[in-house]
Steps between C-alpha positions, in 0.01 A plus 500: 500500500480821299170685459402772254183708454425562131275784379350458153411770251145483373438317173489720191160582350307399814325686778778425745524121512823325590481147362836420337850515641853434382821560693849357522726412788876464489793448732292297748807380692655840578614513861473123546828325583634284212465177699123563534434608141411148381190511720180639345417858591143565612354828378148628570337749264196691622313661213309746711273693265303244301144633490273218379275350768607145401777332304600160367793522741250450784391178325845343478651654187876559522693780330727413209876518560810488284841424648814569297687249720238227440501578128879457483522191722186310399377668178189596694279779369207677667327304776242552774653546843439636846359390832272655762333707227206704618290785367382750759347835422532627858878544466438822303278637776762428765772657289297814438424524871867466582596769247240746629629453856851587383401830335 
């Protein structure tokens, strides 16, 4: 499994909210032997600086995903995907604590 921490810029024309996100991922099979590339790759994205006290993600909403491979193979467009989705505000506090210990 691959894991990435994503840091969002604040939304324009707000007082510092981070509500929307968009990013892309490519070359998800780099470093994986060819015989194992048919297997799905599990990737975890931690968006660590969302600032709202609550979110629809904590109520079961899934992010929207677009796969170029799925679009080519199955004519599939945007769809909701993801598992083990959670929304936790404390991640920011832990990250800030960790950064202050490093300085």
